[in-house]
SENUGU-216643 format. One line per 2 residues: number of its first residue (from 1); their letters; for each residue z negated, y negated, x of C-alpha. Coordinates in pm, 1 decimal. Layout:
<sites>
NUM = A = Z Y X ~ ... .
</sites>
This chain:
<sites>
1 = MD = 4790.3 -369.0 663.0 ~ 4940.8 -298.4 311.7 .
3 = GG = 4906.9 -520.1 11.1 ~ 4642.0 -305.2 -162.7 .
5 = RR = 4417.5 -307.6 138.1 ~ 4452.8 -678.6 179.4 .
7 = LL = 4369.5 -732.8 -192.3 ~ 4052.8 -518.2 -145.2 .
9 = NV = 3950.1 -725.2 158.2 ~ 3999.1 -1047.4 -38.5 .
11 = TD = 3798.5 -901.2 -335.2 ~ 3523.5 -786.0 -100.4 .
13 = RA = 3481.0 -1128.8 47.5 ~ 3513.5 -1309.4 -288.4 .
15 = LR = 3234.4 -1090.3 -410.8 ~ 3009.6 -1183.7 -125.2 .
17 = IF = 3082.9 -1549.1 -184.7 ~ 3018.4 -1526.5 -552.9 .
19 = MA = 2678.3 -1352.5 -494.6 ~ 2573.2 -1616.3 -257.5 .
21 = FL = 2689.3 -1887.5 -507.4 ~ 2487.0 -1727.9 -787.0 .
23 = VL = 2162.2 -1724.8 -577.3 ~ 2216.7 -2072.8 -435.5 .
25 = VF = 2275.9 -2226.8 -774.0 ~ 2028.8 -2042.0 -996.1 .
27 = VL = 1743.2 -1981.6 -741.2 ~ 1755.0 -2241.9 -464.2 .
29 = YP = 1886.9 -2531.6 -668.0 ~ 1601.3 -2520.5 -932.2 .
31 = FI = 1354.4 -2501.3 -640.0 ~ 1502.5 -2811.2 -490.1 .
33 = AV = 1506.7 -2984.1 -824.6 ~ 1125.8 -2951.0 -858.1 .
35 = FL = 1074.2 -3091.5 -511.8 ~ 1298.4 -3389.8 -581.9 .
37 = KA = 1122.7 -3452.3 -917.9 ~ 778.3 -3452.4 -751.9 .
39 = LL = 873.5 -3649.5 -445.0 ~ 1136.2 -3896.3 -571.0 .
41 = KE = 1028.0 -4211.4 -751.3 ~ 1283.3 -4484.8 -831.3 .
43 = GS = 1515.0 -4355.5 -569.3 ~ 1274.4 -4333.0 -271.8 .
45 = FG = 1043.6 -4064.7 -144.8 ~ 681.5 -4106.5 -208.7 .
47 = FS = 359.8 -3906.5 -273.5 ~ 219.8 -4107.6 -544.7 .
49 = EF = 230.5 -3826.0 -803.9 ~ -8.7 -3625.2 -577.4 .
51 = LF = -292.9 -3876.6 -609.5 ~ -429.6 -3668.0 -894.3 .
53 = IK = -563.7 -3426.6 -641.1 ~ -811.2 -3699.4 -524.0 .
55 = EE = -867.7 -3840.8 -875.6 ~ -916.1 -3502.5 -1046.2 .
57 = LY = -1051.9 -3294.8 -764.6 ~ -1246.9 -3085.2 -1005.9 .
59 = LL = -929.0 -2927.1 -1126.5 ~ -847.9 -2793.3 -772.0 .
61 = KN = -1206.2 -2680.1 -726.6 ~ -1202.6 -2500.3 -1060.9 .
63 = SL = -871.6 -2330.9 -974.6 ~ -987.6 -2216.6 -631.9 .
65 = KS = -1324.7 -2100.2 -741.9 ~ -1206.5 -1888.7 -1047.3 .
67 = SF = -901.2 -1759.8 -852.3 ~ -1114.3 -1647.9 -551.2 .
69 = LT = -1356.7 -1465.1 -792.8 ~ -1062.0 -1302.5 -987.9 .
71 = AS = -890.7 -1194.0 -660.7 ~ -1206.1 -1046.0 -515.8 .
73 = IS = -1324.8 -852.3 -827.5 ~ -976.0 -724.7 -910.5 .
75 = TI = -912.1 -617.4 -555.0 ~ -1249.3 -422.4 -542.6 .
77 = FA = -1167.6 -243.5 -872.6 ~ -810.7 -177.7 -739.8 .
79 = IS = -943.4 -19.0 -421.8 ~ -1174.6 200.7 -615.8 .
81 = LS = -893.5 321.9 -851.9 ~ -646.6 381.2 -566.2 .
83 = LM = -899.9 568.5 -356.0 ~ -997.0 797.3 -649.4 .
85 = TF = -658.3 958.4 -619.6 ~ -799.2 1145.8 -325.3 .
87 = FI = -1051.3 1324.4 -552.7 ~ -873.3 1382.9 -872.0 .
89 = SK = -620.0 1653.5 -993.9 ~ -249.2 1583.0 -1074.8 .
91 = RQ = -332.9 1585.1 -1443.3 ~ -610.7 1336.5 -1406.0 .
93 = RS = -380.3 1132.0 -1172.9 ~ -113.8 1128.5 -1451.8 .
95 = FL = -371.7 998.0 -1704.8 ~ -485.7 727.3 -1461.2 .
97 = MF = -126.1 610.0 -1404.8 ~ -66.0 612.5 -1773.4 .
99 = VL = -387.0 396.3 -1837.5 ~ -276.4 151.3 -1564.2 .
101 = LL = 90.6 140.4 -1715.5 ~ -68.3 6.5 -2030.0 .
103 = TM = -145.6 -325.5 -1870.9 ~ 199.5 -337.1 -1711.4 .
105 = VS = 367.4 -320.7 -2063.6 ~ 135.3 -563.1 -2234.4 .
107 = PP = 179.2 -932.1 -2299.6 ~ -15.3 -1136.6 -2028.5 .
109 = FI = -270.8 -1289.7 -2264.5 ~ -368.9 -979.3 -2447.7 .
111 = GS = -687.7 -981.9 -2259.8 ~ -776.5 -1319.9 -2396.3 .
113 = LT = -710.7 -1194.6 -2746.5 ~ -931.1 -889.7 -2716.0 .
115 = YI = -1195.7 -1087.0 -2529.7 ~ -1227.6 -1328.8 -2834.4 .
117 = QL = -1225.9 -1032.1 -3072.4 ~ -1503.5 -849.0 -2891.3 .
119 = FG = -1719.7 -1120.8 -2735.7 ~ -1638.3 -1434.9 -2944.9 .
121 = RN = -1883.5 -1609.7 -3167.6 ~ -1791.7 -1364.7 -3439.9 .
123 = GF = -1690.4 -1087.3 -3198.0 ~ -1739.1 -718.2 -3280.8 .
125 = IT = -1979.4 -658.0 -2981.1 ~ -2167.3 -987.2 -2968.9 .
127 = KT = -2196.0 -1047.4 -3345.8 ~ -2165.0 -712.1 -3520.1 .
129 = IL = -2344.1 -489.7 -3278.0 ~ -2577.1 -725.7 -3100.5 .
131 = GL = -2622.2 -986.8 -3361.8 ~ -2578.3 -1265.7 -3118.8 .
133 = SI = -2388.5 -1592.2 -3150.0 ~ -2295.4 -1707.9 -2797.7 .
135 = NP = -2039.0 -1928.3 -2648.0 ~ -1786.8 -1688.3 -2467.3 .
137 = YG = -1567.2 -1970.4 -2329.2 ~ -1573.3 -2082.6 -1977.6 .
139 = MW = -1503.5 -1978.1 -1610.3 ~ -1649.1 -1623.6 -1633.9 .
141 = GV = -1446.9 -1562.9 -1948.1 ~ -1129.0 -1660.3 -1758.2 .
143 = VS = -1231.8 -1451.1 -1451.2 ~ -1311.2 -1140.9 -1683.5 .
145 = VQ = -966.3 -1168.7 -1858.7 ~ -770.1 -1217.4 -1538.8 .
147 = TL = -947.9 -940.7 -1361.9 ~ -870.2 -691.8 -1637.4 .
149 = GF = -505.3 -813.0 -1639.7 ~ -450.2 -815.7 -1262.2 .
151 = TS = -620.8 -493.2 -1143.3 ~ -372.8 -243.0 -1271.9 .
153 = AT = -68.3 -383.4 -1086.7 ~ -281.6 -416.0 -776.4 .
155 = AM = -411.8 -60.2 -802.8 ~ -57.4 74.4 -838.9 .
157 = LL = 43.2 -124.3 -526.6 ~ -232.7 40.0 -332.4 .
159 = IT = -157.4 383.1 -462.3 ~ 214.0 344.5 -355.0 .
161 = YL = 89.5 235.6 -8.0 ~ -156.0 539.1 14.7 .
163 = DS = 129.0 762.0 -82.7 ~ 332.9 660.4 216.8 .
165 = FD = 71.5 798.2 466.6 ~ 85.7 1120.2 637.0 .
167 = GT = -194.3 1329.0 497.5 ~ -232.0 1529.4 811.8 .
169 = MI = -458.7 1245.4 956.3 ~ -715.3 1315.0 674.1 .
171 = EA = -682.4 1688.1 708.7 ~ -748.2 1665.7 1092.0 .
173 = AR = -1058.7 1454.3 1021.7 ~ -1186.7 1706.5 765.6 .
175 = SL = -1125.8 1996.0 999.5 ~ -1334.3 1822.0 1260.3 .
177 = GA = -1619.2 1793.4 1008.4 ~ -1598.2 1438.8 907.5 .
179 = KT = -1778.6 1352.5 581.5 ~ -1597.8 1180.9 291.6 .
181 = SS = -1762.6 842.9 340.7 ~ -1651.9 849.5 709.7 .
183 = IL = -1303.8 930.4 633.6 ~ -1269.8 653.5 381.9 .
185 = VD = -1444.2 391.7 595.5 ~ -1302.4 482.9 936.4 .
187 = IV = -956.6 607.3 857.8 ~ -833.9 515.4 504.0 .
189 = LP = -958.6 163.9 461.3 ~ -837.8 43.7 804.5 .
191 = LI = -494.3 191.3 734.0 ~ -466.1 8.3 395.1 .
193 = RP = -615.3 -315.9 526.3 ~ -269.8 -496.5 527.7 .
195 = AI = -207.1 -377.2 159.7 ~ -559.4 -493.4 59.1 .
197 = LV = -490.7 -837.1 216.3 ~ -160.6 -871.6 35.5 .
199 = SF = -318.2 -744.8 -287.8 ~ -597.7 -998.2 -259.7 .
201 = LL = -349.6 -1284.3 -185.3 ~ -108.4 -1178.6 -471.2 .
203 = NF = -402.7 -1181.7 -716.1 ~ -526.3 -1520.0 -600.8 .
205 = IR = -185.2 -1669.1 -643.8 ~ -137.9 -1510.4 -981.7 .
207 = AM = -481.1 -1653.4 -1091.6 ~ -392.7 -1999.1 -963.3 .
209 = AD = -66.4 -1993.7 -1151.7 ~ -214.3 -1845.8 -1473.1 .
211 = FT = -238.5 -2113.0 -1753.7 ~ -263.7 -1890.3 -2066.7 .
213 = SP = -606.6 -1750.8 -2001.1 ~ -774.6 -2084.4 -1922.4 .
215 = MI = -588.9 -2238.6 -2223.9 ~ -711.8 -1980.4 -2470.2 .
217 = IG = -1077.9 -1904.8 -2342.9 ~ -1137.0 -2156.6 -2081.2 .
219 = GA = -1289.1 -2402.0 -2322.7 ~ -1389.2 -2715.4 -2124.9 .
221 = FN = -1301.5 -2530.1 -1799.6 ~ -970.5 -2668.3 -1693.2 .
223 = TL = -755.9 -2574.4 -1393.1 ~ -437.7 -2693.5 -1224.0 .
225 = AT = -218.7 -2456.2 -1403.3 ~ -335.8 -2566.0 -1748.4 .
227 = EG = -305.6 -2928.6 -1648.9 ~ 40.2 -2866.7 -1528.4 .
229 = YL = 136.8 -2708.2 -1860.8 ~ -24.7 -2983.1 -2069.7 .
231 = SI = 134.6 -3259.8 -1849.1 ~ 479.3 -3164.9 -1984.4 .
233 = IA = 396.3 -3036.1 -2327.6 ~ 130.9 -3276.5 -2437.6 .
235 = KG = 192.6 -3583.8 -2226.2 ~ 555.2 -3551.9 -2142.7 .
237 = NS = 492.6 -3635.3 -1773.7 ~ 743.2 -3417.1 -1595.7 .
239 = PR = 689.8 -3576.4 -1240.6 ~ 316.8 -3497.3 -1268.2 .
241 = AS = 392.8 -3137.7 -1386.7 ~ 632.0 -3102.3 -1089.0 .
243 = AI = 360.1 -3226.6 -841.9 ~ 112.8 -2970.9 -981.1 .
245 = SL = 373.1 -2694.4 -962.6 ~ 443.8 -2795.4 -608.3 .
247 = VL = 71.3 -2766.3 -517.4 ~ 75.5 -2424.6 -661.9 .
249 = FL = 400.8 -2325.7 -494.3 ~ 304.8 -2400.8 -131.1 .
251 = PS = 48.1 -2123.5 -91.5 ~ 272.7 -1892.2 -280.7 .
253 = IV = 533.8 -1930.8 -3.9 ~ 265.1 -1838.4 262.9 .
255 = VF = 179.4 -1524.4 56.6 ~ 533.8 -1433.0 13.1 .
257 = II = 605.1 -1436.0 386.5 ~ 301.3 -1225.4 449.7 .
259 = YS = 391.4 -986.0 169.8 ~ 751.9 -943.5 294.7 .
261 = YY = 618.8 -861.6 648.2 ~ 386.2 -597.9 528.9 .
263 = YK = 636.5 -459.8 279.7 ~ 889.7 -409.0 562.1 .
265 = QQ = 623.4 -241.3 771.1 ~ 527.0 -9.0 502.3 .
267 = QR = 890.0 79.7 435.5 ~ 944.7 164.2 801.9 .
269 = AS = 614.1 363.2 822.9 ~ 679.4 562.2 513.7 .
271 = KN = 1014.1 716.0 643.2 ~ 1005.7 1073.9 755.5 .
273 = LR = 632.2 1123.4 699.2 ~ 525.0 1475.6 610.4 .
275 = RV = 282.6 1453.5 302.9 ~ 28.2 1710.8 253.0 .
277 = SS = -255.8 1762.5 5.9 ~ -546.4 1549.7 105.1 .
279 = RM = -816.1 1612.8 -163.8 ~ -1156.2 1522.1 -38.4 .
281 = EK = -1505.0 1652.2 -108.8 ~ -1683.2 1461.3 -388.4 .
283 = SG = -1974.4 1318.9 -196.5 ~ -2107.3 997.0 -45.5 .
285 = LY = -1891.6 691.3 -140.7 ~ -1716.6 902.0 -403.8 .
287 = YV = -1994.9 828.2 -658.1 ~ -1961.0 444.7 -601.5 .
289 = LA = -1587.0 471.0 -651.3 ~ -1613.7 693.0 -953.5 .
291 = FL = -1857.4 450.4 -1122.8 ~ -1637.7 145.9 -1055.4 .
293 = AG = -1306.9 324.6 -1151.6 ~ -1477.7 470.1 -1468.0 .
295 = FF = -1619.4 140.1 -1575.5 ~ -1269.9 -33.8 -1534.6 .
297 = IL = -1084.6 243.1 -1725.2 ~ -1351.7 233.9 -2007.4 .
299 = WL = -1315.5 -149.9 -2019.3 ~ -941.4 -113.6 -2026.9 .
301 = LI = -940.2 149.7 -2314.9 ~ -1184.2 -50.4 -2516.3 .
303 = QY = -948.5 -351.7 -2494.0 ~ -655.0 -153.1 -2629.0 .
305 = LA = -858.8 22.7 -2893.7 ~ -964.5 -334.1 -3003.5 .
307 = VF = -601.5 -442.5 -3031.1 ~ -477.2 -139.2 -3221.0 .
309 = SA = -788.9 -148.2 -3448.5 ~ -752.1 -522.5 -3520.0 .
311 = AI = -379.4 -476.7 -3627.2 ~ -471.8 -231.8 -3914.4 .
313 = TD = -825.6 -338.8 -4011.9 ~ -999.8 -637.6 -4162.1 .
315 = RY = -1368.5 -725.6 -4242.9 ~ -1516.2 -836.2 -4568.6 .
317 = QG = -1887.9 -898.2 -4638.2 ~ -1979.5 -729.7 -4314.0 .
319 = KT = -1765.0 -422.0 -4379.4 ~ -1461.7 -307.6 -4196.1 .
321 = FF = -1162.1 -158.9 -4394.3 ~ -824.5 -23.3 -4336.4 .
323 = TL = -528.3 -256.2 -4439.3 ~ -161.2 -309.7 -4403.3 .
325 = QN = -183.6 -682.3 -4488.2 ~ -179.8 -778.6 -4126.0 .
327 = IK = 153.4 -605.8 -4081.8 ~ 296.0 -773.8 -4393.0 .
329 = DA = 170.0 -1115.8 -4266.0 ~ 336.0 -1050.8 -3930.0 .
331 = RP = 680.3 -980.6 -4073.7 ~ 806.0 -1344.3 -4064.8 .
333 = HI = 693.4 -1370.6 -3703.4 ~ 853.4 -1044.5 -3611.0 .
335 = RD = 1206.8 -1057.6 -3763.0 ~ 1400.8 -1306.7 -3551.9 .
337 = SF = 1183.0 -1330.4 -3246.6 ~ 1182.2 -956.2 -3163.5 .
339 = VR = 1558.2 -927.9 -3216.4 ~ 1604.7 -1228.4 -2990.4 .
341 = SI = 1357.8 -1094.8 -2725.6 ~ 1511.3 -748.7 -2710.5 .
343 = GY = 1866.9 -878.9 -2689.0 ~ 1779.3 -1127.3 -2404.1 .
345 = SL = 1569.4 -872.2 -2225.7 ~ 1857.0 -603.4 -2237.4 .
347 = IG = 2110.4 -859.1 -2101.1 ~ 1874.4 -986.3 -1839.6 .
349 = AL = 1762.9 -639.0 -1722.8 ~ 2126.2 -509.6 -1704.8 .
351 = VS = 2270.6 -804.2 -1514.6 ~ 1972.5 -830.2 -1276.0 .
353 = SL = 2006.1 -461.6 -1187.2 ~ 2371.6 -488.6 -1107.1 .
355 = LA = 2326.6 -810.2 -905.8 ~ 2045.0 -635.5 -715.5 .
357 = LV = 2275.4 -345.9 -638.7 ~ 2564.8 -567.4 -495.5 .
359 = LS = 2325.0 -797.7 -316.3 ~ 2134.4 -509.2 -152.6 .
361 = YY = 2458.0 -342.7 -58.3 ~ 2574.8 -647.1 144.1 .
363 = AF = 2231.8 -737.5 283.8 ~ 2075.3 -386.6 333.3 .
365 = IR = 2369.6 -156.9 406.9 ~ 2643.3 -388.5 538.7 .
367 = NF = 2388.3 -598.9 721.5 ~ 2567.5 -936.5 691.3 .
369 = KY = 2323.3 -1179.4 841.0 ~ 2390.8 -1467.8 601.0 .
371 = MK = 2353.6 -1225.9 314.5 ~ 2001.2 -1149.3 455.0 .
373 = VI = 1929.2 -1517.7 411.3 ~ 2063.5 -1505.0 52.8 .
375 = DF = 1854.0 -1187.7 -7.4 ~ 1538.6 -1388.0 110.7 .
377 = IA = 1612.9 -1672.7 -120.0 ~ 1679.7 -1431.1 -405.0 .
379 = NM = 1334.1 -1284.9 -351.6 ~ 1147.6 -1616.7 -374.5 .
381 = PY = 1099.3 -1617.3 -759.2 ~ 881.1 -1299.8 -717.7 .
383 = IV = 586.2 -1494.7 -589.1 ~ 614.7 -1850.5 -735.1 .
385 = PG = 445.0 -1949.0 -1053.5 ~ 654.2 -1888.1 -1358.4 .
387 = TF = 604.6 -2253.2 -1477.1 ~ 751.7 -2373.4 -1143.5 .
389 = FG = 1073.8 -2161.8 -1196.2 ~ 1093.4 -2267.7 -1561.4 .
391 = LG = 1054.1 -2642.4 -1476.6 ~ 1319.2 -2598.3 -1200.3 .
393 = YI = 1569.4 -2485.1 -1470.9 ~ 1498.7 -2801.3 -1688.7 .
395 = FA = 1548.0 -3033.0 -1405.0 ~ 1854.4 -2863.7 -1258.2 .
397 = FN = 2042.3 -2785.3 -1567.5 ~ 1978.9 -3093.6 -1807.4 .
399 = KE = 2312.5 -3272.6 -1720.6 ~ 2666.1 -3211.5 -1669.0 .
401 = PL = 2845.3 -3027.9 -1515.0 ~ 2574.2 -2766.0 -1556.4 .
403 = KL = 2408.5 -2880.5 -1876.0 ~ 2242.8 -2563.7 -2017.7 .
405 = TG = 1921.6 -2694.5 -2172.9 ~ 1889.7 -2594.9 -2539.1 .
407 = TA = 2116.1 -2281.3 -2508.3 ~ 2038.6 -1920.1 -2505.3 .
409 = LI = 2231.1 -1894.3 -2162.9 ~ 1954.0 -2090.9 -1976.2 .
411 = VI = 1683.2 -1851.5 -2097.8 ~ 1889.4 -1543.2 -2009.1 .
413 = LN = 1977.4 -1680.7 -1660.7 ~ 1606.6 -1759.0 -1603.2 .
415 = LI = 1510.1 -1399.6 -1706.0 ~ 1792.2 -1255.0 -1471.8 .
417 = FR = 1689.6 -1442.8 -1163.4 ~ 1318.0 -1431.6 -1233.1 .
419 = QL = 1334.4 -1039.4 -1239.9 ~ 1595.0 -1019.7 -948.2 .
421 = PM = 1341.0 -980.1 -670.3 ~ 1171.0 -668.5 -827.8 .
423 = SI = 1520.1 -517.2 -912.4 ~ 1624.4 -583.3 -547.5 .
425 = RT = 1308.0 -394.8 -410.2 ~ 1354.7 -105.5 -647.5 .
427 = VQ = 1727.6 -67.2 -570.2 ~ 1666.9 -106.8 -194.7 .
429 = TS = 1404.8 171.0 -201.7 ~ 1658.0 391.5 -365.4 .
431 = MG = 1935.2 294.2 -116.6 ~ 1687.6 389.8 164.4 .
433 = QI = 1738.3 748.8 63.5 ~ 2110.2 753.0 137.9 .
435 = EE = 2177.1 932.3 458.3 ~ 2366.3 731.9 728.3 .
437 = ET = 2582.0 1030.7 793.6 ~ 2709.9 1017.2 442.6 .
439 = MA = 2821.2 667.9 472.2 ~ 2974.2 729.6 815.8 .
441 = SA = 3168.3 1019.1 674.7 ~ 3320.1 802.8 398.3 .
443 = KD = 3430.0 547.8 647.9 ~ 3582.0 805.8 880.9 .
445 = LG = 3791.1 921.8 583.4 ~ 3921.1 579.0 544.3 .
447 = AH = 3731.6 465.4 235.5 ~ 3725.9 97.1 179.2 .
449 = NL = 3376.8 -72.5 159.4 ~ 3435.8 -158.2 -203.8 .
451 = YI = 3513.0 217.0 -287.8 ~ 3200.3 312.4 -86.5 .
453 = LK = 2997.9 73.8 -315.3 ~ 3160.2 214.2 -633.6 .
455 = DL = 3191.0 584.4 -554.1 ~ 2895.5 640.4 -322.4 .
457 = VF = 2629.4 381.4 -321.9 ~ 2637.8 327.6 -707.1 .
459 = PL = 2593.7 687.9 -808.6 ~ 2328.8 766.5 -529.2 .
461 = SA = 2136.1 458.4 -630.5 ~ 2142.3 546.3 -1007.4 .
463 = SG = 1777.3 631.8 -1030.0 ~ 1675.0 302.5 -860.6 .
465 = LF = 1910.6 106.4 -1090.1 ~ 1756.9 271.4 -1390.5 .
467 = LA = 1409.6 192.7 -1288.1 ~ 1515.6 -159.9 -1198.6 .
469 = FT = 1656.7 -201.4 -1548.0 ~ 1349.9 -62.3 -1714.3 .
471 = NG = 1117.4 -284.1 -1508.0 ~ 1333.4 -585.0 -1577.6 .
473 = FI = 1344.9 -517.6 -1953.7 ~ 962.2 -477.0 -1968.9 .
475 = SS = 899.2 -795.1 -1758.1 ~ 1140.3 -992.9 -1959.1 .
477 = MT = 973.6 -870.8 -2290.5 ~ 637.9 -975.9 -2170.7 .
479 = TV = 709.9 -1295.7 -1981.0 ~ 581.8 -1634.4 -2085.1 .
481 = GS = 546.9 -1892.6 -1801.4 ~ 903.3 -1903.1 -1675.8 .
483 = II = 1057.7 -1949.3 -2024.7 ~ 790.0 -2147.1 -2216.9 .
485 = FL = 959.3 -2481.1 -2133.8 ~ 1313.8 -2353.3 -2195.2 .
487 = VY = 1301.0 -2216.4 -2552.7 ~ 1347.7 -2437.4 -2862.1 .
489 = PS = 1071.8 -2405.4 -3139.6 ~ 1327.9 -2252.1 -3377.2 .
491 = RK = 1444.8 -1989.7 -3117.6 ~ 1110.8 -1866.6 -2975.7 .
493 = LA = 1071.3 -1515.2 -2821.9 ~ 819.4 -1265.8 -2922.3 .
495 = TL = 561.3 -1355.0 -2645.5 ~ 586.2 -1725.0 -2720.9 .
497 = VL = 529.1 -1651.4 -3093.2 ~ 227.2 -1440.4 -2997.1 .
499 = FD = 93.7 -1723.2 -2772.9 ~ 117.7 -1965.9 -3059.7 .
501 = LV = -62.2 -1711.5 -3300.3 ~ -351.8 -1671.0 -3048.0 .
503 = NS = -394.9 -2047.5 -2995.4 ~ -395.1 -2100.1 -3370.1 .
505 = GK = -660.3 -1839.8 -3429.3 ~ -449.9 -1587.8 -3623.1 .
507 = YK = -592.1 -1290.9 -3418.0 ~ -508.0 -1022.5 -3664.6 .
509 = VA = -138.8 -1111.0 -3687.0 ~ -135.4 -1156.7 -3314.7 .
511 = SV = -282.6 -809.1 -3278.2 ~ 12.2 -667.2 -3485.3 .
513 = LS = 266.9 -837.1 -3255.4 ~ 89.9 -719.7 -2943.6 .
515 = VF = 92.2 -360.5 -3070.4 ~ 481.6 -389.4 -3129.8 .
517 = II = 542.9 -532.0 -2790.5 ~ 328.0 -265.7 -2622.9 .
519 = LI = 499.0 20.5 -2815.9 ~ 850.2 -111.9 -2741.8 .
521 = CL = 774.6 -154.0 -2367.2 ~ 573.3 176.6 -2344.9 .
523 = GT = 851.8 374.5 -2517.3 ~ 1103.8 226.7 -2275.1 .
525 = SL = 882.2 316.1 -1968.0 ~ 827.5 678.9 -2091.8 .
527 = VS = 1204.8 733.1 -2144.1 ~ 1276.4 577.2 -1804.8 .
529 = YA = 1014.7 802.7 -1643.9 ~ 1156.6 1108.2 -1811.5 .
531 = VY = 1515.7 1032.2 -1712.7 ~ 1410.2 947.5 -1357.7 .
533 = RR = 1221.5 1273.1 -1319.7 ~ 1510.8 1477.0 -1458.5 .
535 = GH = 1750.2 1315.6 -1210.3 ~ 1497.1 1354.2 -923.6 .
537 = VS = 1452.1 1727.0 -996.8 ~ 1824.2 1788.2 -1034.0 .
539 = RS = 1884.9 1623.3 -702.8 ~ 1617.4 1838.7 -534.5 .
</sites>
């Protein structure tokens, strides 16, 4: 073996070890730190911090009740939206996907902001149109806002799942005279039952972990997530916050395992399927689906119309007028926070995409068993509450030799490894399109594994990398939970400034910041989609 080949082998092994080191230190170690903080007291293990469950059982009941309602309602709407793709044209589908995308590129508490503006004591609908003065705060307000925020992602997941099916099953049923309702009930719904289950569980966990919606519009309705946030922000009780995060974390792991199982099933099932047009006759259940889907889309559009309108209007003596004052008032809040957010998000998205490429190469293509374990650990942040991951970074990196608290680096690292799971899934989907014969040919010609990664896998995974970068950028721009404990007051990111504005009642200025965030993320998404389509068409 010559010196060059030996150097490549050493570099290859060092790269694998380095990837494993990064994941163990910046993913697994913070997880362990939260466990130790919750379970260790004065050097010995104990469960005293978990006594709050018995003493404040109402918090758990509130969380379970509201999360179950949110998961149920949002899943019903998502099923309706996804099944509507069987009845609409390509142009209508593009419009539907665009509307759903709006939620994906918005700050997580924009629903709370518009809910107050529309249905608050001085809301446009309740006060201006209906002349009512009602209390909008409470559990149903939380459920409404969470449903509006979670449905779009769930619908897109179900649409992706439906797209993986062989349309010939539906065509065969139609040719045998089956009615629309029968096809949906007897064929489609049973086929997507695993995806529906996963969607429900994902929404349930997201609702359990959401502290912003109950904080803003919950009023006297408190949940475990809000108590966990207040435990460290208002009370400085980090062991209690850790215990609450741990309670929220345990069901998340169960959901993650179920999700991973069905995700792999779907990946295998979607290979080599022949997809055909499967438009159905508009009859039977179609009208129920159309009503639910139409209601949700209208609800969503009203929300965004309210945000954009609030950003450039004001009211005086019962009259609404156009103004740029809101934008002027927002300037001090935009200047530094947006530059910081964009910079951090760009770095986080770029690094997480490249890490996902290398990790997926070793776990997915090279099939190293221990790298599959590392891949599993790297995917864990996908499902855990953001506050759990943020607390883990505080506890893990607040002392030497890895003292990072108070620095920009700890925020960027958190963004990188928080977004890594989605980047991995996007890149692995792209890698799945690389033919095994191509890889075998490169090896037969004597190409080293590192050159295969650089000259073959990297170019052929370019579209997946670009999408991973875009998703990572958008997620980083709109994240709150995982970084809220890591950022110093003088170095806040845009979403945290927005969160403070909403909490302090400055809804007009908050609307301006929301619009800026939406436009930045939406512009990035549209550019990404255009580049992806151009690359896809050129390869075809």
